[in-house]
C-alpha positions as CSV (number, residue, x, y, z in Angstrom):
1,M,35.5,109.3,96.0
2,E,34.9,110.9,99.2
3,T,34.9,108.0,101.4
4,T,37.8,106.6,103.5
5,S,37.1,103.0,102.5
6,R,35.0,100.5,100.5
7,V,33.2,99.4,103.8
8,G,32.9,103.1,104.8
9,A,31.0,103.9,101.6
10,Q,28.6,101.1,101.7
11,G,27.9,102.2,105.4
12,A,26.9,105.5,104.0
13,L,24.9,104.4,101.3
14,D,23.3,101.2,102.1
15,G,20.2,100.6,104.4
16,P,18.0,97.5,104.4
17,S,20.6,95.9,102.0
18,T,24.3,95.2,102.9
19,S,26.1,94.7,99.7
20,G,27.0,97.4,97.0
21,V,25.3,95.1,94.5
22,E,22.0,95.6,96.2
23,A,22.4,99.1,96.6
24,G,23.1,99.3,93.0
25,G,19.6,97.9,92.2
26,E,17.9,94.6,92.5
27,A,15.9,93.7,89.5
28,Q,13.3,92.0,91.4
29,E,12.5,94.8,93.3
30,A,10.7,96.1,90.4
31,S,7.9,93.9,91.1
32,G,7.5,95.1,94.5
33,G,4.9,97.9,93.3
34,N,3.5,100.0,96.3
35,R,5.7,98.5,98.5
36,A,8.8,99.7,97.0
37,V,7.3,103.3,96.2
38,D,6.9,103.8,100.3
39,G,10.6,104.3,100.6
40,Y,10.7,106.7,97.7
41,L,7.9,108.9,99.1
42,R,10.0,109.2,102.4
43,A,12.8,111.1,100.6
44,A,13.5,114.5,101.3
45,F,15.1,115.1,97.9
46,P,13.6,114.6,94.4
47,W,14.0,111.6,92.2
48,Y,15.5,111.4,88.6
49,G,14.5,109.4,85.7
50,L,14.7,109.3,81.8
51,D,12.6,112.5,80.6
52,E,9.2,112.4,78.5
53,T,11.2,111.5,75.3
54,F,11.5,107.9,76.6
55,T,7.9,106.4,76.5
56,G,8.3,102.7,77.3
57,P,7.8,100.8,80.8
58,R,9.0,102.5,84.1
59,W,9.6,100.6,87.4
60,L,11.3,101.1,90.7
61,L,13.9,99.3,92.4
62,R,14.8,99.1,96.1
63,V,15.9,102.4,98.1
64,G,19.1,102.4,100.5
65,A,18.4,104.2,103.6
66,T,20.5,104.7,106.9
67,A,19.7,103.0,110.0
68,D,17.5,105.7,111.3
69,G,15.4,105.2,108.1
70,T,16.6,108.3,106.2
71,V,16.6,107.5,102.7
72,E,20.0,108.0,100.6
73,H,19.4,106.9,97.1
74,G,17.2,104.7,95.0
75,A,16.9,103.6,91.3
76,T,14.2,104.0,88.7
77,G,14.2,101.5,85.8
78,H,13.0,102.2,82.1
79,G,12.4,99.7,79.6
80,E,12.7,95.7,80.2
81,V,13.1,94.6,83.7
82,P,16.4,92.9,83.3
83,T,16.9,89.4,84.5
84,Y,20.1,87.7,85.6
85,R,19.5,84.0,85.8
86,S,21.6,83.3,82.5
87,E,23.2,84.8,79.7
88,Q,20.7,83.7,77.3
89,E,17.9,85.6,79.2
90,Q,20.4,88.6,78.8
91,E,20.2,88.4,74.9
92,G,18.2,91.3,73.5
93,Q,17.3,92.9,76.8
94,R,17.0,96.9,76.6
95,F,16.8,98.9,79.9
96,A,18.4,102.0,81.5
97,V,18.3,102.3,85.2
98,V,18.7,106.0,86.7
99,V,20.4,106.3,90.2
100,T,19.8,109.4,92.3
101,V,21.9,109.7,95.2
102,A,21.4,112.5,97.9
103,S,24.4,115.0,98.1
104,R,25.5,114.5,101.9
105,P,28.4,115.7,103.6
106,V,30.5,113.9,106.3
107,R,28.1,113.6,109.4
108,R,27.9,111.6,112.4
109,S,26.2,108.1,112.6
110,T,22.9,108.1,114.4
111,D,24.2,106.1,117.3
112,G,27.1,108.4,118.0
113,T,29.9,106.1,117.5
114,G,31.3,107.3,114.0
115,V,30.9,109.1,111.3
116,L,29.3,108.3,107.6
117,D,31.2,109.3,104.7
118,A,30.4,112.1,102.3
119,T,28.4,111.3,99.2
120,S,29.9,112.2,95.6
121,V,29.6,111.8,91.9
122,S,31.8,109.0,92.7
123,S,28.9,107.4,94.9
124,A,26.5,107.6,91.9
125,A,29.2,105.7,89.8
126,W,29.8,103.2,92.1
127,L,26.2,102.4,92.7
128,A,25.5,102.1,88.9
129,G,28.4,100.1,88.2
130,S,27.6,97.7,90.8
131,G,24.1,97.8,89.7
132,L,25.1,96.8,86.4
133,L,27.1,94.0,87.5
134,S,24.0,92.5,89.4
135,C,22.0,92.0,86.3
136,T,25.3,90.2,84.3
137,W,25.7,86.9,83.7
138,P,29.4,86.3,82.1
139,S,29.8,84.3,79.0
140,Q,30.4,80.6,79.6
141,M,30.6,80.9,83.4
142,E,29.7,78.1,85.7
143,R,26.5,79.2,88.3
144,S,29.2,78.1,90.9
145,L,31.9,80.5,89.8
146,R,29.7,83.6,89.6
147,D,29.7,84.8,93.1
148,D,33.6,85.0,92.9
149,W,33.6,86.8,89.7
150,L,30.8,89.2,90.9
151,E,33.2,90.1,94.1
152,Q,36.2,90.8,91.8
153,Q,34.2,92.9,89.1
154,T,32.5,94.7,92.2
155,A,36.0,95.6,93.5
156,A,37.0,96.8,90.1
157,A,33.9,98.9,89.9
158,W,34.6,100.7,93.1
159,E,38.3,101.3,91.9
160,L,37.0,102.8,88.6
161,A,34.6,104.9,90.4
162,D,37.2,106.3,92.8
163,D,39.2,107.6,89.5
164,L,36.4,109.4,87.7
165,D,39.5,111.4,85.9
166,G,41.2,108.3,84.8
167,P,41.7,106.9,81.3
168,A,38.6,104.4,82.0
169,W,36.2,107.4,81.5
170,S,35.3,109.6,78.8
171,T,33.2,112.9,79.0
172,L,29.3,112.8,77.6
173,S,26.8,115.9,77.5
174,L,23.5,114.8,78.0
175,P,20.4,116.9,79.1
176,V,19.4,117.3,82.5
177,G,15.9,119.2,82.8
178,G,16.8,120.4,79.1
179,V,20.4,121.8,80.2
180,P,23.5,120.2,78.9
181,T,25.2,118.5,81.7
182,A,28.7,116.8,81.7
183,F,28.8,113.1,82.7
184,R,31.8,110.7,83.0
185,Y,30.9,107.7,81.0
186,R,32.5,104.2,80.2
187,E,31.3,101.0,78.3
188,S,32.0,97.5,78.9
189,E,31.1,94.1,77.2
190,Y,28.1,94.1,80.0
191,G,26.7,97.7,79.2
192,W,27.4,101.2,80.1
193,V,27.9,103.4,83.4
194,L,27.6,107.1,83.9
195,A,27.6,109.6,86.4
196,G,27.1,113.4,86.9
197,E,26.0,116.2,89.0
198,A,22.4,117.2,89.0
199,R,20.6,119.9,90.6
200,D,18.4,120.0,94.1
201,G,21.3,118.6,95.9
202,V,21.7,115.1,94.1
203,H,24.2,113.1,92.2
204,V,23.0,111.0,89.3
205,G,24.2,108.0,87.7
206,A,22.8,105.4,85.2
207,Y,23.5,102.1,83.9
208,G,22.1,100.0,81.0
209,R,22.1,97.6,78.1
210,G,20.8,97.6,74.6
211,M,19.8,101.2,75.0
212,S,22.3,103.7,73.8
213,A,23.3,106.2,76.4
214,Y,23.9,108.8,73.9
215,G,20.2,109.8,73.3
216,L,19.2,109.8,76.8
217,G,18.0,112.8,78.7
218,F,17.3,113.1,82.2
219,S,14.6,115.1,84.5
220,V,12.8,115.6,87.8
221,I,10.1,112.8,88.3
222,K,7.1,114.7,89.0
223,D,5.0,111.8,90.4
224,I,7.0,108.9,91.5
225,T,3.9,106.5,91.9
226,E,3.7,106.6,88.2
227,Y,6.8,103.9,88.4
228,A,4.9,101.9,90.6
229,A,1.7,101.3,88.6
């Protein structure tokens, strides 16, 4: 991953939120409606979602922005809004979340005191992996232990995203705007995660549960406000 440290990557990717889990996506933001869409409208890059073959509900999660308000990434949801209050509520959930990350080189921070790390496909993989964890409740785990589990698993997701050519990942070809595109893909007991390069200067990641990744297609969202309806 084109970052110098885990903290550095979060600094480059996160805005109002400070944790990678929030950056990957918070399910409760799906109910934010017009409040959530304002951040998407400020972005200087296109947003991606599932293509027209998906006919179910669509919703928005929180955008991530730098200290000066520049939007860096966001996520669009498809299917059921995931809940993560208990494992029982997760059973039968069907959703896919598409993460769009602006492609950025290493650049100076707005206050001139340092640099923000470059974004990459690994950045999209990290945000997707942490997003999946954020809406997961492990089997038979006490509520008091989930924060420790989440911290450990988020660190593991970071390591995996930093090694997209490693054995944990396979290659999956999916259409992006109708053009077959190679993605790095992995499955776990909690769901699946994928990440790849799109056009228009962005990286695309996705995560989901209950919906097969193999039949998905991605495209540029023509009207993001439809996700906030």
